[in-house]
N, C-alpha and C positions, 0 to 999 in steps of 0.2 A: 690872718690865716690860722686855722686850727692846728695845734701842735700834735705831731705824731707821738703816740704813747710808746715808750720804749719797752723792750722785752722784759727788763728787770721789773718795771712797774706792773706789767701784766702778771708776772710770776708772784709778786707781792700782793696783788689785788688792790692796788691804790695808785694814786698819781702824785708825782712830786709837787710840792708847794714851794720849796726853798724858802720857807718862812718859819723859823723856830717858834714864833709866837703861837702857831697852830698846834704845836706838839702837846700831847696830853700827858707826857711824862717829863718831868723836870730833870735837869742834870743835877748831880749832887752839889751841895754848897761847899764853898771854901771856908774852913774854920777861921774864926776871928783872929786867932793867934798865928795864922800862917804868914810867912814872909810876903811882903807886898811886891808887886811888879814882876813876879815870875810865876810860871804855871804851877798848879798844885796837883799832885798825883794821888788819887785814891787807889790803894792796892786791894786786889781781891774783890772787885765789884762783880756781882752776879747780874747779868743782863738776861732777861727772859725774852722769848720770841716776839711777844706783842710789843714790848718796848723797842726791840731792835727794828721791827717793821716801822713803827712810828718815827723813830729817829732817822731812818733812811729817807722816808718820804718827806719829812719836814725840815731836816737838817742837812741834807745833801745840797751842795752848791751848784745851782744851774742859773747862770747870770741871765739867760734869756727869759726866765720866768720869775725871777726874784722881784718882790714888791719894791718900789722905790724907797719905801720907808726903812728897809733893812739893807739897801745897797750903798756902798761907799767905795772910795778909791782903792782900798787895800784888798778888796774881794778878788780871790783867785778861784776859778772853778775847779771842782773835783775832776779827776779823770773819769772816763766812762766806765761803767760797770762791765766786768768781763763775765759773761754769763756762764761759760764753761768752768771758770774758776769758782764762781759762786756755787754752782751745782756740785762741783767736785768736793769743796769743803763741807757742804751740807751732807753729802753722802758719807764722808769720813766721820762726821759728828754722829750721824745716825748709827753707824756701825760701832763706834766707840765714843761714848759720851765724854770720856776724859781726854780725847785726842788732843784738843787744844790746851787743856788745863794742865800743862806740864811745867809750870813755873816760869814760863817765858816772860821777858820784860815787855814784849810787844803787846800793845793794847789799843785803846781809843784815845783820840785827842780832839778837843773841841775849843773853838775860839771863845773869847769873852762874850760875844753876842750869840753863842749857841750853835754855830755851824761846825760840822765834822770836817776835820782836815787830815785825819789819819785813821785808818782802820775800817773803811767803808765795807770792804769785802768780809772782814771778820763779823760785822753786823749782819751781812747777807747770809753767812753760814748759819748763824743763829736763827734768823727769821725764816729761812727756807727749810731748815731741818726740824724745827719745832723743839730743839734742845737748848736749854739755858746754857750760857757760856760765862765762865769766870775769867776776868782779865783786868789789868790795870786800866784806869781811866783818868786822863788828865784834862783839867778845865783851865780856863783863862790862858790858853796858849795863844801867843801873838800871831797875827797873820803872816808876819815875816818868817815864821818857822817853816813855811812851805819850802823855802830854798834849802833849809837845813835838813828837813826830812827827806828831801829828794837828792841829797848829796851822793847817795849810793848808786845813783843812776850813772855815775862815771865808771862803774865796774862793767866788765864784759857781761853781755846779756845772759850767757849760760850760767854765770855765777848768781843770778837773781831768779832763776827758774828751778824750783825744787820738783823736778820731774825726771823720770828715767830717760836716758839717752838725751840729756839736756843739750849737748853739743849738736846732735842731729836735729833736735827740735828747732834750735836757733837757726841752723843752716837752712832748714826747710822754710822757716818764716821769712828769712831774708829773700829767698827766691819767689815768695808769694807777694811781696810788697809791690813790685811793678804792676801786678795785676790789679791790686787795690787802688793804685794811683793812675790807672789807665795808661801805663807806659810800657806794657809788656811787649809791644811790637818792636821796641828798640832796646829796652833794658832787660837784663835777665836776673839781676840781683842788686842789692844795696849793700856795699861793704862798710866796715867801720862801725863806730859806736854812736854816730849821730842819730841813728834810727832805732835806738834801743827801746824807746817807749812803744813804738809801733810793733816791734818784734814781740815784746812782752804781751801786747794786746792780742796778737794772733795766737801766741803760744798758750796763754792762760785763758783766752776767751773762746777759742774753738774747741769743741769736744774731742776732736780726733787726736789731741795730744795728751788728754787726761790719763792718769795712771791706769784706770780700770778699763779704758777703751782706746788705748794708744795704738796707732799704726806704726810707731817709730821702730818697734822691734822688727816688724816685717820689712820695713824699708831698709833698716840697718843690715839685716841678715842677707837680704837679696842683693843689696848694693855691694856688700863685702864679697859675696861669692862670685859675683859677676864683674867686680872691679869697677862698679859704676859710682860716681860721686853721689853721696846721699842727699846733699842739699837740693840739687835740681830734680833728683828722682823723688824725694819726699814731697817737693812742691807740686809736681804733676799728679802724684797720688792723692795728696790731701786736697789739692785744688779740684781734682775731678770729683772727689766725694762731695765737696762743698757745692759743686755745680749740679749735683743730683745724679751722677753716674751710679749705677747699681754697684753695691759694695762687692758682690761676687765677681763682677767684671774686673774691678780693680785688683782684687785678690789673685785672680787668674793671671793678670798681667805680671804681678810680682812673682808668682809661683813659676812662671815660664822663664824667668831670668836665672833661676838657681841651677837647674840641671843641664845647662846648654852643652856640656861636654860629656854627658852621660848616655847619649844615644836615644834620648826620649824623642818620640816622633812629634813633629810640629804640624800644625794645620797649614794649609796653603791658601793664600789670599789671591783670588783671581787666577789667571793663567800663568803669569810669570812671577807672581809675588811669593815671597817667603814670609814666615812668621816674623813680625817686627821685633819680638822679644829675643829671638835667636840672633837676628842681625844686630840688635843693640848690644847684646852680650858679647858677640864676636867683635864688634867695633871697639869696645873698651878692652877686650882681651888682647887685641893686636895693636892698640894705639901706643905710640911711643911718647913717653913723657920726658920733657926736657929735664936735664939734671944739672944741678949747681954744685957748689962745694959741699960734698957729703950729704946732700939732701935733694929730694925731688921737688919740683914746683911746676905749676902750670901758669901760663900767661893769661892775661885778661881775654885775649882772643881765644885761647884754648877753653877757658871757662864758658865763654859765650857759645862756642861751637858745641861744647858738651851739653849745655842746657838745651840748645836747639835740637840736637839729635834725639835727646830723651823726650822732649815735647813731641817731636815728629813721630817717634815710635808709638807713643800713646795715642796720638791722633789716628794713625793707621790701624792700631788695634781696636779702637772704639768704633771705627767706621767699617769694620770688616763685614758686617752683615747688611750693609746698605746695597742698593741696587747697582751702584757703580763704586765698588770698593777701591780704595787707593792701592795700587800695586807698586811694590818697591823691592829692589834686589840688593841694595846696599845702603848703609848709613854713612854717606859721605859727609865731610865737614860742611857745615852750613855756610855759604858764602857771606862775607861781611856786608856785601852790597844789598842783600835781601833783608826784608823784615823777618824777625823771628817768628816761628810758628805760633799760632794762638793757643791759649788754653781753651778747653771746652767750656762754652757758656760763661764767658767772663762776667757778663752782667749778673748771672746767677751767683757767681762767687762773691761779687761785691754786695749783693743783696743778703747773702748768707752772713757776711762779715757785719753788716749793719744790724742784723738781727741779734748776733751774738756778742757784739761789743756796743753796748747801749748805755 
C-alpha cells in the first residue's frame, strides 16, 4: 500500500526516508580526545535551512519506512510533527532572526547511527523559515536517552506549553480528545496526566492556539463574563473551527455570551425558541455550584452536564438557519442516560487533526 505523504513532508518539499545514509550533510565529528562512551556536545553550531530540511527528511525516525539495514531493537520512533508549532516557530524566526539564539542549552541530539532523537521541531523552524539557526548539537547520544529526554512529561501539561492562556489551552484540548478517539458520545474529557502527549499534540499542532492567531483570549473572556467553564466552551469553539464552521459564526456565538445582562436584543429561533447564547449564559448564571471546605467544586456529573449544555447550545446556534431549526427554551441538565450531543462534523475534526499532527 502506498504511504500517505504527511503535511510536514509537503511543506518541506520532500519525503521521509528514515535513512541517514541518504543525508547529503554529515553530522559533525567527535574529536579524538573526547571521552569515550558518552555523548559529545558541539556548542554554537549554525544549521542552515537546506541542512535542516535534509536532516528532517533522512534522519527522522519512522519505523514503518526504515530500511532493514538501519533498523534494530533499540529504535524508538520520533513523535509526530506538530504543524502549527512548526509554523509558529518559523514565523517567530522570520520576525526576529535572533529569537531562538538566546544562549539556551536546548538544541539537537543525534544517535551514533545518525538519527535525530531531540530537536526535530527546532529543525523545522529553520527549514520552513529560511533562517539559519545557531544551537548546541549533541552526537553519539544513546538510544536509551529517549526515556531521560522525556522525563519532563511527568509535569502538568500547562507547564510544557509556552503559549498565552496555557491553562485554558490545556483544558480545551482535554475536552477535544474524546472527539479524536471517537468517544465523544459518552466521554466529555480526559482528566489527569496520562494523556499529556495527546494534549500537547493538539495544543501545539493546531493553529487556533498559536500566539498570533489564538482563540483562547476570546474563549477566556466570554467564559469569564458568563460564568461558563472555559474547557468545554473552548473545545466546542475550536472543534467547530476545525470542522469547517465559518469563523464569523463562531465569533458571534462567543460575542453573544458576554452581554446577556445588558439588555442587548437576541434573535429568535423558530416560534418558541430563544437565542441559545442567552439561555446558556443564564443557565450558568443561575447554576448552583456545590461547596466544600472553603472551596467550590463540581462533580464529574456536573462537568458532564456542563459540557453537554455547551455542546447543545452551539448545535442550536449553528442550525438556526436550517429549514427546521431546533427550538429550545431552556438549557436543562443533560440526563445521564442520554448520549452527549455530538460535535459538528466530527469526521472533519479528526481529518483536521491528522493534517496538522503528522
